[in-house]
N, C-alpha and C positions, 0 to 999 in steps of 0.2 A: 462120691468126687470128693478124690481129697482136697484137705485144705490146710495152707498153711500159714501162720501167725507168729510174725515174729516178734522176739520178745528179746529186748535190749536191757540193759543193767544203769543203773541211776546214776550216771556217768554227769563226768560236769563238760561243757564244750569246753575247746579251747580258751577260749579267753576267759572262761570263767576260770581254769587251773591256773592261765597265766597269774590273774587277779588275786587269788587265791596264793599262791608262791611269794609274788611282789610284796605284798603285805604279810608274809609271815618273815621277809630277809627286810622288809622295812623293820619291824619290830623288833629285831634279836639286834640289827643295828643301831635302832636307839637303843636297846637299854646297854647295848658296850658303850655306844657314847654320852650316856649316861652315866653311866657308874665314872666313866673314864672321868668327865668332868668334878662328878663328885667327891672321887678320893684324891682325883690329881691338882685340883685347878686352890685349894686349900691350903694342901699342907706343904705342899711343893712349889715355892712361892716363881727360885729359877726358869723351876721346868716350865711353870705356867705362863712367865713373861719371853723365854724363848720360845716358843708357842704360841702366841695370842693368837696371830693372823690366820695360825691353822687351824685350831680349836674353832677361834668364829669361822671360819669361811666354809669350813663342817658341818656346824650349826646351822647355819644358810642354805646349805645344799640338801642338807634332810631336809631342813623345813618346806622347801621349795618344793622336794619329790614327795614329801607326805600331801603340802599343796596338791601337787597337782594329781597325783591320785587318787586324792578325794573328789576333788572339781570332774575327773573322768568317770566315775564311778555315776557322782550326780547326773554329768551329762548324758548318761545313758539311759538313765534311767526318765534323766527327761525327753528322748529321745523314743524310749518305747513310748512315752506317754502320749506322747502327739501321733506317734503313730495308728495310735488302739489297740497295740497287742494286750491278747488277753491276761489276765496276773499285772497288770505294768502299775495300774493304782492300789492292788494289793501289794506292791514293793516299794512304791513309792511310803505306803502308812507302814510299814514296816518297820522301811527306814527311816522316813522322819520319827518312832518311838526308838527306837536303840539311838537315834542321836542325840534324841533331846535326853535318853535317863542319862549317859553316859557327857552329856555336854552340860547338864547344868548343874552338878556335883565339881565337873572339874572345874567350870568360870567359880563357884564358888572360894575351892582352895587357889586356886589362881592370882585370886583379888589378894586374901589372905595374903599369901606367899608374897604377892609383889609388894606390897606397903611393908610388910616385913623386912627381904633384902632391902628394898631400899634405903630405910630408916637406920637398921642394923649398921648397913657399911658407911653412912654418911658416921656415923656415931665413934667407927672406927680413929678416924682423924679432928685432932684438938686445931681450935681455931686461933690460937695462945701460942702455941709452937710454931704454929706457919707464919707469925707476926715478928714471932722473936726471931727467926731466922730471917727474916726481910731485914729487920731492924740490924740486925748484925753485918747481911748484907750490904747495905747502904754505908753503915759507918766505914767497913773498908775501903768501899770505894770512895768514901768522902775525904779518906785518911791518902789515899793517892793520891788524889784528885790535891791532897794541899802539898803533899811534897814533891809532884810533876811544877804547881805553882811559885814553888823554893826554887826550885832548878832552873826554871824560868828568869825569875829575879834576879839572879845572880850571872846567871850566862848574859841576859840586857846588862848589867853590870861588866861585863868582862870585855862586855863588848865595848863597851864607850872607854876603855882602858885601853884598849888595843886600834882605836880607833887612826892615832898620828904613828902608831909601832912601822918603823917601813921592816919589808919584808927579809930585810936581812937579819935583823934582832929578833922576829917575830918569835919564834921557832926557840929563846930564852925565854920568853912573856909566856909563849907557852904554859913552860914546864914551870913555869912560879904561879901563872891563873891554878893548874892540876892540882898544885900543893893546897893552895889558896879558899878552893872551892870541896879539895874532897873526890874528885871527880873520879874517874876511873881512866876517863879517855879522854885529849881536847883536840879539836882537828879543825882546821880553816880551808874555810873552800873559797875559791875565787865565784865568779856569778857566775862563770861557763860548768860550773862543776867540777872543778881541776881542785888539785892538792896542792894546795902551797904551805904548810905544816901544820906536824903531829908530835901530839905529847902523848901516852897511855899506850893502854892497847895495840892500836893501831898501827904500830909503831912496827910491830909481827907479822900484821899481813902486806902481803903482796901488792893485792889492788885494794883497800877499803870499801869496806861497802858506802853508796855515794847517795846524798840526801837524791830524793827523787823532785825531776820538776812541780811535781803538785807541793813538798816539803817548802822549797825554796818560793816558789811562788805567794805559797801563807807565812813564810818568815817575812818575806818584802812586806804584803801587806799588812801582817798585825805586828813587824817588829822582833816576834819571836813568837817560838812553837811549840811543842812540849809533845812527846808524846811515848808513851809505857811499851815496851818492848818487855818479852821474853818468860810474862806470866803466864803464858798458857802451856810455857816448856816444862814445865815444872810438874803441870796438871796429867796424872794419867786420863789417856782418855780425850787429851781435850778437842775442844772443835776447831781446832782453828785458826780464830778469828784474827788472830795476831801471825799465825805460820808458823810448824815448827821446825826444828832444825835437822837438814837434810842429809849431815855429812858430823864425823869429827869436828870438834873444835880445835883453830891453830893453838899454836903454842902458846901462854902466855896470854891469852884472850877467854876470857872468864865468860860463862853461858847462865847465869843469874841471872832475875829480873833485872830490869833496869829502868833508869827512866832520861831519854834523850830528848835535848833542849834544844831551835835552832836561832838566834840571833840575827841580825842584822849590823855588820861592822860600818858605821859611815867614817868614811878616810873624806877631810874636805877637797885635800888636793884629789884623789880619785873619783870622785864624783863631779868632775866637773866635765872629765872626761869618759861619762856616764858609768864608770864599771864601781861595784857593789863588792864584798867579801861577809862572806857569811861564817859563824862561829858555832861550832856546832861541839858541846858539853854531853857526855856520857855520865850516869851521877847511877851504884849501886845503890839497891833498894836493897834495906835491912832484910834478915832469915827472916827476926820472928813474925817481922808483918807481915813480909809475902806469906808464911804458913801458914797462920791465923787467919790470914783474906781468903786460901785456897782451901782451907779448912769450913769456912764460913761458906764458902759456894760450895765448895763438894755437899755438904750438907743441905743445902738449899735445892743444890737439882737432884739428891737421891728425891728428898722430898717431895718434889712435884714429882719425878717419875713415880712415886709412892699416890698422890694425888691422879694422876693418869691415868695407871691403874687400876684403880678406885673406881671409876666412867667405865674401864670396859670389863670388871670382875664383877659389876654391877648389871652388865649390861648382859654377859655369862649365862651370871642365874635368872635374868629375865626370862632371856633364850630356852635357855634348860622348861622352863618352868611351859614358855610357847610353847615348847617340843613333848610335853608330857598332854598336852592341852589337846593340841594335834594328833597325837596316840591315841587317843581315849574317842575322840570324836572318830578318825578314823577306823579303830576299833570292832565300836560300836555301828559306824555303817557295813563295814564288812562281814559285821554278824549278822547285820538284816539282810545284806545283801543271799548271803549264806542260807539262812533260814529261812530266809523269802524265797529264793529258788527251790527248796527242799520239799516246803509246800504249793508252789505253785506249778513247779513240771509238772505234775500228772493233769494239772489243770491244762495246761498250754499245752499240753501231747494229745490233749482229747478236742480241745479247742481247733488246734493246724488240722487233725487227721476229720471233724466235723465239717473246715473249711472245703479242705481238700474232698471230701466225700457231697458235698455242696457245691464243686467243679466240676463234677463225674468224675475225679480220681478214683478209681477204686484197689487201684494198689495194696500187698497188705501194709498194716499200718503196724507200727511201733507198739509194745506194751510193755510194760513195767513188773519185773520180779516181785515184786513185792508181794507181803502178806496183808498189806493190810486195804480197807475196802477202797480206797483210791486206784491200789495195782489192779485190781480188782474188776475193775469200773474199767480201766484201759484195753482188759484182756478182754471182757464178752464185748466192747467195742469193737475191739482186732477183729474176734471172731462173725460180729457182726457184718462188717465190711466183706469179709471175705462171702461169708453167703454171698452178702450183694453180688461180689467178682464173679462168682459162681454162676451163679442166676442170669449176670450179664450176659457171659462168657457162652449159656446153652443158648439163649436169644440172640447175638449174635452171630452165631453160627448156623442159628434155623434161619435169620434174617439173611446170610449170606447164600443158601442154597434155595431162598424163597428167591434174591435177588440173580444167583449165577441159572436159578432156571426161567425168571423172568430175558435173563439177555440169550438166553436160545428160542427159548418162544419169540421174543422182537429177528431173532438173527432167523428164523426159519422164516417168519411175516412177512421180511423184508427180500426177501429170496425166494419167498412164495412166485410163481408165475399168474395166479389165482389172486382175487383182487379181496382184501377183509378188511367190513368197516363195521364200529360198536357203536350201536344206537339207542340211545337211552330211551326213555318210554313214550316219546317229548318226537322225537326224531330225527335229534340232534345229534352230528358226530362226536363222538366222541373219540376217537380213532380209527387210524386207516394206517394202508402201509401202501408200500410202493406202487406193488400189482395195482392196487385201488387205481391209484391216482396215474399211472400208464395205460390201462383198459378204459378208466371212464374219459380222461385227456383232461384234466380238469383238475385245478391244483386245491386239494382239499386239505392237506395240511394247512391251509389259511382263512379254513371256516370250521376248524375244531368249537367244537363253542355252540357252533350254529346248526338250525335245521339242514339236511340236505338236501331239501327244494327249492332251498337259497340259491343253490352250488349255479349257477349258469347252465342251462341246457339241463338239468336234472330233474325239472319242477314233476313233469308227469311219473317218469322212475319212479322217483321220491313218492309221490303218489301210490302207484301199486304197490310199489313194498310195503307202506305205512300198512295198505289196503288185505297186502298179502300176511303178516303179524295179525290184521285183524282177526278176520277168519281163519286164523290158526289158533290163537288163545280163543276163541269165541265157539267154535264148533269141537268137536268128536274128535276132525284130527291131529286136535289136539296132543292128542296119545300118539299119535308117531313122535319120532326124535325130530324131523322139521319139514319143513315145506320144500318141493321145489319150483319153479315157474319159470319160463324162456319170454325177455325181454326186446325188444326191437329199441332203440336207442336211436335217433337223430340228430343230425352234429349240425352243421353251417349251413346245408340247405332247408334246414326247418322244418321237415317232413319230406324232404325227399328221401326217395325209399332206396334213393340210388350211396349215398351215404349213410346207410343203414348198420347200427355194429350192435349183432346181436349175440344179446348176453343168454347164460344160463345161470341161475342163482337162486343162492341154498340158503334159507333162514331159519332160525334156531333161538328159543333165548335162553340167556345164560343162565346156567346154574347160582340162584344162592342172590342172585342178582337184581335187578329192575333193568335191564339193562339188555338191548338185542346183538346176535350175534349174525353180519349180513355177507355171504361167501360167495365170491361169483367169478366165471370163465369169460375169458372172450370166446367164441367157438367161431367169428364170423370167419374163418379161416378154413375150418372143418364146415360150415356151412358152404362158404365157397368151392371145396373140394367137392362135397358133394355133388354141387352143381356142376363143376366141373367133368366130373363121371356120368353126371345123365344127361347133359350135352352128348358128351362121347358117345354112349347110347343113341341118342334121340338122334345123330350123327348118321351111326350105322344103320341107321331103323331104316332114316328117312335115305340116304344113298344108296342100298338097297332098294328101297321101294319106288324113287323116282328114276332112278336111272335105265331101269330096265324099259320101260316105255318114251321114254326120251328118244330115241333114238328109230323104230317106229312112226312114231311123228315126224323126224327129222326127213326120212324117206319118203314118206307120204306126201310130203307137202313136195319134195323133190319131184317126185315121177308123176305126181299131176303137173306143175311148173313142165317137164319132160313133156306131156301126151298133148296138152292142150298149147305149146308152144305154134305158134304163126298156124293158129286153127281161129283166135280169137280178133276181134275187133282190135283197132292202136290202144282204144279207154279201156276193156276190158284186159287188153293184156298188160297195159302197167297197173292194172289195178292185182290182178293176177301174179306177175314180177315183186310188186311191194307187197305184197300179204306175205307170199311164202320167203320173200327174204328176213321179214317178217320171225316167223317161225322159225327158220334158222340160226337166230342170230339170238334169239329169246332161249331155242332148246340148246343155241352153245354155250351160254348164261346160267340156263341151268345144270348146262354141265359142269364148268368151271363151283360153282359152289357145290355142287355134292358132290363134286374133286378135292376140295377146300374143307366139307367136315368128312371126307374119308380118312383124305391124312390126319385130321385132329382124334380120332376116333382110333388110326391105324397106326400111329406112328411107329416105328421097330423101335426095339431096343440099343441103346446106344453099347457100342463096343468101346470104350476106354480106352486110347493108343497112345503112347507121345504125338504132342500134334502142333508144328511149330505154326503157332497163330499168325505172328506176322506173314510169313509166307501164306497162311492160305488168306488173310484178307489180299492179297496182294494181290492173289490170282481170281477173289472174285470182284478186286478192285477195276480190273480189266471190262468188267463189263459194264461199267459207267463210265469210260473213255469216253464210247462217241456222244453220252451225252451232257457234256462240258457245256459247250456255247449252243444247249437245247433250252428249252424253256422249262427243264425241270432243274430242281438245288444239286448245284454241281457236289462232289465227296471230295474234300480234304484228309489225306490220311496223313496221321501224328503215331509213329510205330516207333517204341522203345529200343534203340536195336541191342538195349543188355536184358532183354525180356526171355524166359529160357522157355523149352516146352512146356504144356500145357497138356493132362490128361486129357483124350476128348474125342470124340467121330468127328470124325471129317468133315462128312457127307451134311451131317444136322448140327452143326456148327455154319456152316454154306448155309443152312435154308433160316439159321439165325439172324442171321450176316445180313441176309437179300433181306427178309422182313424189316427189319430194322431203320436197313437203309431203306425201306422204300417208306415206310410207315412215316420217316423224316422229312422224304420229298413230296409225301402226298399234303403232310403238316404245312409248309411252304407253297405251295402250289398257286403261281400267281402273284408271289410278293417278288420285289425289289429285292431286298439284302439277302435271298434267299443264302444257303449254305449249311451244311452237313461237315461236320465235323468224326470221324471214326480214333477212335486214342486209342494205343496201347501201352500201359504202364506199371513196371514189377515195383511188387515196396520187398525189398529186404527185412525188415520189419517181421510181415508177415508169411512168409514166400506165396507169397498172390502173384497171379495176376490180373491187372485187372482190365476189360474192355468195353470203353465210352461212346457212344453215338451221341449228338446232340443236333440239338435244330435251331434255326431263329425264328423260331414260329409262333402262337400264340400260346403257346402250352396248355396244359391240361386242368378243366374243372375242375374245383377240388372236389365237386363230390365222382369225378374219374378217379382220381386217383387212386381212393380207398379198393374200386373191382377195376382197375384199367387188364385185372389180369383173368381176366373170368369171360368165358365165350360171350359173343354176343352183346358185348363192353365197346360203345364204339363213337368219336363223334366225326365219322366220315357216311356223311349221305347215303354212298352206295356199296360200303365196307361191310364183313360179316360179325368183323370182331373178334375175328380167330386167328389174326396173327399175334397178338401180343400174348393171349391163350397158349397157343403153340410155342414160344420162344420159352414161355413161365414153365411148358412141361418137359422142354427138351434139357433147359435147366436144372432141372427137378433132377434128371435123368443124368447129366452129370458131376450133381451134387455143389453145382456155383450157388453163391449166392448172389439174386438180384433185387435192384433197385431202382425205383423211377422216381422224377425228380422235377418239378421246374423250377425253371435256372434265373434268380432272382437278384435280378443289377441294382442299385439304385432304389427296392420296395417296389420295382417296376418288374412285371415276367415278360421275359429277356428271349425265352424258349422253354423245352425241354430237354432232356436226356436220359439215357438209361442204362444203365453198367451190371457187368456178370463181374463176377472174382470168381479165377477158374486155380486148382488147386496146381502145382509144380509137378511134372512127370519125377520120378526118381526113379 
C-alpha cells in the first residue's frame, strides 16, 4: 500500500511575513528620519524652523506606528497564551527576555541623553541678554509714551486758544498753531465728525481720515486722547496691530510714524446749543527714535522666537531619543518573535498533528524538510499517521463489506416468506424478521430482549421450541445440521382446532455464538390443499360407493307401496305411506349430497375466454327476482358500467355466483333487515375487476375465517361445507384472488363479504 507524506518548507504564515515586512520598513524609515533630524535640525536653522511642524508630526506618526506594532505583537502573544496554544509560553518567555535585553540598556542611555539635552540647550540662552532686551524695549515704549503725552498737553492748550475763535478765521489760527507746535497736520472737526478747517498734510486729501466715534467719545470724556500710528508700517513683517498701508500715499502726505492727539475745543457760545468741536494735531516722530525702537523690538522678537524654538528643539531631541528607545524595544520583540517562531514551529506542528489524530483525523500531516532532530521527528510522525490512515482505510473497507453483507442479509430476511427468529440460550428474542411477525401474528419486534414465552399466545410454542433445542444439543442428534419439527399453534380459540396454524420449524445453533436460529414456515395452506385433495378423493369414492345402492332402495320402497296399496288397513296403509315417503326423501337427500361430493371432486377444467361479468350477473339475478317479496333476502346489484370483460368460464362463474348468493341468503334467514348486495368494481391502477357479495348477517366466527374455504367447514346445521370450497377451487382455476372477511362498523360485526378479483381480458 502506497504512502504519501506531505513535506513543507519552513515558511512563515502571511501574518508573520506581513509583520516582518512592516518591521523592516519601520526600521528603515526610522533610520532615515533619525539621520535627517540629527544632520538637519542643528546645522540648518531656517530649514528647521520652516519644517518644524512637519518634523514633529512625522515623529509623532512614527512613534504611534511603532507603538501600534508592538501592541499588536503583544496582543497576539496574549491571545495565544489565553487560548492555550502549544508554544505560547515559550514565545512569551523569549519575547520578554529579548525585550528586557533591549529595554534596560536603552532606558539607561535614554535617561543620560535626556539630562544632557535638556541641560545643554538651556545653557545656550543667557538670562542677562533677555533682561537687557526687555529693558530696552520698555525704554523705547516709555519714550514714545512721553512724546505722546507732550503732544497731548500741547493739543489741549491749543484747543483752549481756539475756544473763542470764530469759524471764519479759524483757518489762519490753525496755521499759526501748526507752526507753533511743529505739527505736520492740524484739523478742526465738528461734533458730528464734519471737517471745519485744516492745515498741513490733510489739505492734499480729498476726504481726510475722520476720527472714529470711539476716539471722539474718549476725547470728550478725557478732554484729550493720543494715539501712535504708522510705527508698524516701517517694520518688515509687522504684526499689523495699527494696520498697514494698503496703497501709495497721497501727494504731500508722509507715512512716517506719528503721534495723533485729539482734544475738545469748548466754545461757550456753542456749548449752549449742545455743540462741541475737536482739535486733531498730528506730529511726526523723530526718525532716530523710531529706528532705535524698531531695532530693539526686532531684536526682542527674534530672541523670543529663538526661545520658542529652544523648547521645540528640546522636544525634538527628546522625541528622537524616545523613537530610538521604541526602535530598540520593537527590534527586540520582533527578533524574539522570529526566533521563537523558528524554535516553536516544529513543536506546534507536532502538537496540531497530535490533536488532529486524537480527534480521528488521519489525513496526511505536514512535515518539515529540515535536517535537524525536530524535522526528523515531524517526518516520523507523518509516516506514523499515514500508516494509521492506511490501517483505518483497510478496516473501514472491511467494515463496509460487512455492512453491505449485513444489509443484504437483512434485505433477504425481510423479504423471506419464512419466519426467522434468533434466540439466546435463555430463549430471549434477539432479532426477528417481518415474516415471523406475519406468520405468528404477534408483534415480535416489541418483545426483543424478552423471552419468547412472554409473547401472548406463544407460551406453548416457546416451551416446545426450547425443548427441541435442549434435545438437539444434548443427544447424539447434535451431529446433524439442524432439527426439524412441526407445531400446531392455536389463536383466539384457545385450543380450538378450527383456528390452528400449522408450522414446520427448523432449528440450529449459530456458529461461534451462544445463540439459536429458528426458521419456520406456515404450511396451513399446504395442509388445507392436502385436505381438499383428500376430500376430493373421499368425495369421489363416497359418490361411487353410495350412489349405486340408492336407486334400488328407492325403487324397492316405491314397489312395496305400489303392491300393498289398498290391501292394508287404514292405519297400516298410513304407516306404509309415511315410511315410503321417508325412505324416498332420505334417498333424495343422499343423492344431493352425493352429487355435491361428485361436483367438488370432478369440477371441469376452466376454459377461459372473454366474459362480460356484468351481463353474466344480470342473467343469474333473473333467477332471484321472484324471491324479492318472499322470506329470503332480496338481492341488490351495484354494477360498474366501466368494467371491461374478464378472462373466465361463464358456466363455472355462474356456479360461483349462485353459491355466494345462496350462502348470503342462508346467513340472513329469518332476519328482518336481510339484504344481499352484489357489486362489481373496476380499478384503473391494477386493471382488475372485483366481484363482491356482502350480507347483513351475523358474520363468520373468528375460528372459521382461517379455514372457511376448506371442505366440510360450515356454520349451517344442514350444510355440507362444500359451497365455499367449490368457489375457492373455481377461483384458483381462474387465477383470481379471493378474500373473505367480516364487515365491522363502529366495532360491531354488521355482516360478511366475499370478493374475487379477476384479470381483464386482453
